[in-house]
C-alpha positions as CSV (number, residue, x, y, z in Angstrom):
1,X,96.0,19.7,146.2
2,X,93.8,23.0,146.9
3,X,92.6,24.2,150.0
4,X,88.7,24.5,150.1
5,X,86.9,27.5,150.4
6,X,86.1,29.2,153.7
7,X,82.7,28.3,154.6
8,X,81.8,32.1,155.0
9,X,81.8,35.4,152.0
10,X,85.3,36.3,152.8
11,X,86.4,36.8,149.4
12,X,89.5,38.8,150.7
13,X,92.0,35.9,150.3
14,X,91.6,36.6,146.7
15,X,94.0,39.5,146.5
16,X,96.3,38.5,149.3
17,X,100.2,38.7,148.2
18,X,100.8,35.6,149.7
19,X,98.6,34.1,147.3
20,X,100.2,33.0,143.9
21,X,97.1,32.8,141.3
22,X,95.9,29.8,140.0
23,X,97.9,28.5,136.6
24,X,96.4,29.7,133.5
25,X,97.3,28.0,130.2
26,X,99.2,29.7,127.9
27,X,98.4,28.2,124.9
28,X,94.7,28.0,123.5
29,X,93.3,25.0,121.4
30,X,92.6,25.4,118.1
31,X,89.0,26.4,119.1
32,X,90.1,29.3,121.6
33,X,92.4,30.8,119.2
34,X,89.6,30.7,116.3
35,X,87.4,32.0,119.0
36,X,90.5,35.1,119.6
37,X,90.5,35.7,115.8
38,X,86.7,36.0,115.7
39,X,86.5,38.2,119.0
40,X,89.4,40.3,117.4
41,X,87.4,41.2,114.5
42,X,83.9,42.0,116.3
43,X,85.8,44.4,118.2
44,X,86.9,45.9,115.2
45,X,83.3,46.5,114.3
46,X,81.2,46.3,117.4
47,X,83.5,47.2,120.0
48,X,82.8,44.1,122.5
49,X,83.0,40.1,122.2
50,X,81.7,37.9,123.9
51,X,81.4,34.2,124.7
52,X,78.7,33.3,127.1
53,X,80.1,30.1,127.5
54,X,78.4,29.6,131.2
55,X,74.9,29.3,130.0
56,X,72.9,29.5,133.3
57,X,69.4,27.5,131.3
58,X,67.3,30.3,133.4
59,X,65.4,33.2,132.0
60,X,66.8,36.5,132.1
61,X,66.3,38.4,135.5
62,X,65.4,41.9,135.5
63,X,67.9,44.5,135.5
64,X,66.6,46.0,138.5
65,X,67.3,43.0,140.4
66,X,70.3,42.5,139.0
67,X,74.2,44.2,140.7
68,X,76.4,44.3,137.8
69,X,80.3,45.6,139.8
70,X,82.7,47.5,137.9
71,X,85.9,47.1,139.0
72,X,88.3,50.0,137.3
73,X,91.4,51.9,138.1
74,X,90.4,55.0,136.5
75,X,87.0,56.9,138.4
76,X,85.7,58.8,135.2
77,X,85.4,55.8,133.1
78,X,84.1,53.7,135.7
79,X,81.3,56.0,137.3
80,X,80.7,56.5,133.3
81,X,80.0,53.0,133.0
82,X,77.9,52.5,136.0
83,X,76.0,55.4,135.3
84,X,75.3,53.7,131.5
85,X,74.1,50.3,133.4
86,X,71.9,52.5,135.7
87,X,69.5,54.3,133.2
88,X,69.0,50.8,131.3
89,X,68.1,49.2,134.5
90,X,70.7,47.5,136.4
91,X,72.2,48.2,140.0
92,X,75.8,49.2,139.4
93,X,78.7,49.5,141.9
94,X,82.1,50.9,141.0
95,X,85.3,50.2,143.1
96,X,88.8,51.0,141.8
97,X,90.6,48.3,142.6
98,X,90.2,43.7,142.8
99,X,90.9,44.5,146.7
100,X,88.2,46.5,147.0
101,X,86.0,44.4,144.5
102,X,86.9,41.2,147.3
103,X,85.9,43.3,150.2
104,X,82.6,44.4,148.1
105,X,81.7,41.0,147.7
106,X,82.7,39.3,150.6
107,X,80.0,42.3,152.2
108,X,77.0,42.0,149.7
109,X,77.8,38.3,147.8
110,X,78.7,37.8,144.4
111,X,77.4,40.0,142.0
112,X,75.3,39.4,138.8
113,X,77.9,40.0,136.7
114,X,81.7,41.9,136.9
115,X,82.8,44.2,134.3
116,X,86.3,43.6,135.1
117,X,89.5,46.3,133.8
118,X,92.8,44.4,133.0
119,X,95.4,47.0,133.3
120,X,95.1,47.8,136.9
121,X,98.0,48.7,139.5
122,X,99.1,45.7,142.0
123,X,96.7,42.7,140.7
124,X,95.7,42.9,136.9
125,X,92.4,42.0,135.9
126,X,93.7,38.6,134.6
127,X,95.1,37.3,137.2
128,X,92.0,38.8,139.5
129,X,89.7,36.9,137.0
130,X,92.0,33.2,137.3
131,X,91.5,33.7,141.2
132,X,87.7,34.1,140.8
133,X,87.1,30.8,138.8
134,X,89.5,29.3,141.2
135,X,86.7,30.3,143.7
136,X,84.3,28.0,144.0
137,X,81.4,30.5,145.0
138,X,82.8,33.0,142.3
139,X,83.7,30.6,139.4
140,X,80.3,30.8,137.6
141,X,79.9,34.8,138.2
142,X,79.7,36.1,134.4
143,X,82.6,38.4,134.1
144,X,83.1,41.0,131.1
145,X,86.6,42.1,130.5
146,X,86.7,45.9,130.1
147,X,89.8,46.8,128.8
148,X,91.8,49.1,126.1
149,X,93.8,46.8,125.0
150,X,91.9,44.8,121.6
151,X,95.2,42.8,120.2
152,X,94.4,39.4,119.5
153,X,96.8,38.3,121.9
154,X,94.9,40.1,125.0
155,X,91.4,38.1,123.7
156,X,93.5,34.9,123.8
157,X,94.3,35.2,127.5
158,X,90.9,36.7,128.6
159,X,89.5,33.3,127.3
160,X,92.2,31.5,128.9
161,X,91.4,33.2,132.1
162,X,87.6,32.4,131.8
163,X,86.2,35.1,130.6
164,X,82.9,35.3,129.3
165,X,83.1,38.3,127.2
166,X,85.7,41.1,126.4
167,X,85.2,44.7,125.5
168,X,87.2,47.4,123.9
169,X,86.9,50.7,125.4
170,X,86.6,53.1,124.3
171,X,82.3,51.8,123.7
172,X,79.3,53.6,122.9
173,X,76.6,53.3,126.0
174,X,74.1,51.1,123.9
175,X,76.8,48.4,123.2
176,X,77.9,48.2,126.5
177,X,74.2,47.5,127.3
178,X,73.9,45.4,125.4
179,X,77.1,43.6,125.7
180,X,76.2,43.1,130.1
181,X,72.5,42.1,129.1
182,X,73.8,39.2,126.4
183,X,75.8,37.4,129.0
184,X,73.6,37.7,131.6
185,X,71.0,36.0,129.6
186,X,73.1,33.6,128.4
């Protein structure tokens, strides 16, 4: 039985070493396998693939009221993505690891969307995403994986971890903005 989430917005337990990440299925369903195949093709042509599985049913909010949290261990890449999103009217914050992402969310609450790198030291994006999905306050926060890994097996792993989208680096600024807007309006 899992322990209940604390009543506060302290998400720092998401990155504690003693807490094992939730178990993520290794084998996709036929539908997930097909989605991954479509996704890997879309990555090759569009640079991104979106799942948008958790639809809010609400009208899209004004981008200026929405915060996108960019989590990338490469400062230049994180800042570039944030700059593109800010030019499109979003608020964007950048952190360079999952621990700082958890601290940011503890201080300011869940963002409208997390743009999450996969390959990072200490904890990778797949594990952090699985921990977010296991937390009742963060489980519905849209997450787009933002990574150089674009093989089909990576798309499958992202789907199984609960990603709403998958973006292959490098990506054109307009495509990044389109992907974020699409997930936020789902």
